[in-house]
C-alpha positions as CSV (number, residue, x, y, z in Angstrom):
1,X,88.0,38.0,12.4
2,X,84.7,36.4,12.0
3,X,85.0,32.8,13.3
4,X,82.1,31.5,11.7
5,X,82.7,33.0,8.5
6,X,86.0,31.8,8.2
7,X,85.0,28.1,9.3
8,X,82.3,27.9,6.7
9,X,84.6,29.2,4.1
10,X,87.8,27.3,5.0
11,X,86.5,24.1,6.4
12,X,86.8,22.0,3.2
13,X,90.2,23.2,2.1
14,X,91.6,22.7,5.4
15,X,90.2,19.1,6.1
16,X,91.2,18.4,2.4
17,X,94.8,19.5,3.3
18,X,94.8,17.5,6.5
19,X,93.5,14.4,4.8
20,X,96.1,14.9,2.0
21,X,98.9,14.9,4.7
22,X,97.2,12.4,7.3
23,X,95.6,9.3,5.6
24,X,94.1,7.9,8.6
25,X,90.5,9.4,8.7
26,X,89.9,9.4,12.6
27,X,93.7,10.9,13.1
28,X,92.9,13.6,10.4
29,X,89.5,14.4,12.0
30,X,91.3,14.9,15.5
31,X,93.9,17.0,14.0
32,X,91.2,19.0,12.0
33,X,89.5,19.5,15.5
34,X,92.5,20.8,17.2
35,X,93.0,23.4,14.4
36,X,89.6,24.8,14.4
37,X,90.0,24.9,18.5
38,X,93.6,26.9,18.1
39,X,91.7,29.2,15.5
40,X,89.1,29.8,17.9
41,X,91.6,30.5,20.7
42,X,93.6,32.8,18.6
43,X,91.1,34.7,16.7
44,X,91.8,37.6,18.4
45,X,95.4,37.6,17.8
46,X,94.6,37.6,14.0
47,X,96.3,40.8,12.5
48,X,94.9,41.4,8.8
49,X,98.1,43.9,8.2
50,X,100.4,40.9,8.8
51,X,98.6,38.8,5.9
52,X,95.6,37.2,4.5
53,X,93.2,35.2,6.7
54,X,94.1,31.9,4.6
55,X,97.9,32.3,5.2
56,X,97.4,32.9,9.0
57,X,94.9,29.9,9.0
58,X,97.1,27.6,7.1
59,X,100.2,28.4,9.3
60,X,98.2,27.0,12.2
61,X,97.1,23.9,10.1
62,X,100.8,23.4,8.9
63,X,102.0,23.6,12.5
64,X,99.4,21.2,13.9
65,X,99.8,18.7,11.0
66,X,103.6,18.8,11.5
67,X,103.1,18.3,15.2
68,X,100.9,15.1,14.5
69,X,103.4,13.8,12.1
70,X,106.4,14.3,14.7
71,X,104.5,12.3,17.5
72,X,103.7,9.5,15.0
73,X,107.4,9.4,13.9
74,X,108.4,9.2,17.4
75,X,106.2,6.6,18.2
76,X,107.4,4.6,15.3
77,X,104.1,3.7,14.0
78,X,104.5,4.5,10.6
79,X,103.1,1.8,8.7
80,X,101.3,1.0,5.6
81,X,99.1,-1.7,7.0
82,X,96.9,0.8,8.6
83,X,95.9,2.1,5.1
84,X,95.1,-1.2,3.5
85,X,91.7,-3.0,3.2
86,X,90.9,-6.7,2.7
87,X,89.1,-7.1,-0.7
88,X,86.3,-9.9,-0.1
89,X,86.6,-12.8,-2.6
90,X,83.0,-13.0,-3.0
91,X,82.7,-9.6,-4.9
92,X,82.8,-9.9,-8.7
93,X,84.7,-7.1,-9.3
94,X,87.1,-7.9,-6.7
95,X,90.0,-7.8,-9.4
96,X,89.3,-4.3,-10.3
97,X,89.2,-3.3,-6.8
98,X,92.4,-5.1,-6.2
99,X,94.0,-3.1,-9.2
100,X,92.8,0.1,-7.8
101,X,94.2,-0.6,-4.6
102,X,97.3,-1.6,-6.1
103,X,97.4,1.7,-8.1
104,X,96.7,3.8,-4.7
105,X,99.3,1.9,-2.9
106,X,101.8,2.9,-5.6
107,X,100.6,6.5,-5.4
108,X,100.8,6.6,-1.7
109,X,104.6,5.0,-1.8
110,X,105.5,7.3,-4.7
111,X,104.2,10.6,-2.9
112,X,105.9,9.5,0.3
113,X,109.0,9.2,-1.7
114,X,109.0,12.8,-2.7
115,X,110.9,15.4,0.0
116,X,108.8,16.7,2.7
117,X,108.7,20.2,1.0
118,X,107.4,18.6,-2.1
119,X,104.5,16.6,-0.5
120,X,103.5,20.0,1.4
121,X,103.4,21.9,-1.5
122,X,101.3,19.5,-3.4
123,X,98.9,19.6,-0.7
124,X,98.7,23.1,-0.3
125,X,98.0,23.6,-4.0
126,X,95.7,20.8,-5.0
127,X,93.9,19.9,-1.5
128,X,93.7,23.4,-0.2
129,X,93.2,25.4,-3.5
130,X,95.9,27.9,-2.7
131,X,97.6,29.4,-5.8
132,X,101.6,29.6,-6.2
133,X,101.8,33.2,-4.9
134,X,99.8,32.2,-1.5
135,X,101.7,29.3,-1.1
136,X,104.9,31.4,-1.7
137,X,103.8,33.7,0.9
138,X,103.0,30.8,3.3
139,X,106.3,28.9,3.2
140,X,108.6,31.5,2.7
141,X,109.8,30.9,-0.8
142,X,109.5,32.7,-3.8
143,X,106.6,32.2,-6.1
144,X,109.0,30.9,-9.0
145,X,110.7,28.3,-6.5
146,X,107.3,26.9,-5.5
147,X,106.4,26.6,-9.3
148,X,109.9,24.8,-9.7
149,X,109.7,22.5,-6.8
150,X,106.1,21.3,-7.9
151,X,107.0,20.9,-11.5
152,X,109.9,18.7,-10.3
153,X,107.8,16.7,-7.9
154,X,105.1,16.0,-10.7
155,X,107.8,15.0,-13.0
156,X,109.5,12.5,-10.3
157,X,105.7,11.2,-9.9
158,X,105.0,10.7,-13.3
159,X,108.4,8.5,-13.7
160,X,107.5,6.4,-10.6
161,X,104.0,5.9,-12.0
162,X,104.2,5.7,-15.5
163,X,103.7,1.6,-15.6
164,X,100.1,2.4,-13.7
165,X,99.0,4.8,-16.0
166,X,99.9,3.7,-19.7
């Protein structure tokens, strides 16, 4: 496996997936660094006969994100306060920013109200650019099951967010 080529091709989708799962930018960057370090360390273990590069790569990514999430959960630091920012009163469009902040908070809450599997499939589909077949191979589900789970997740999100997007 050519590490440089893999890094150049997959850096953005890997980072987008990580940012979708880990909203704190500094933390996401740390996890991304760990991912690429692991990829470097395990590059000689990659076996193309066992699957495509992106499947192997996202296996590492998913493992590192899950490991990070377990650590956060165990430390009991899951709080929305770290994701909020104060909107200065002197900005003329503060109301618009406040509404956008409220919509983003509602989206965050709605997404986190989904199951872990639903959140992961959404991240793999829309932030990493994988198709249902690639996702199915990666997570060990059938392609139709992945499609069904995604459809149900989006239906649930639409219901939860309809007042914000009427």
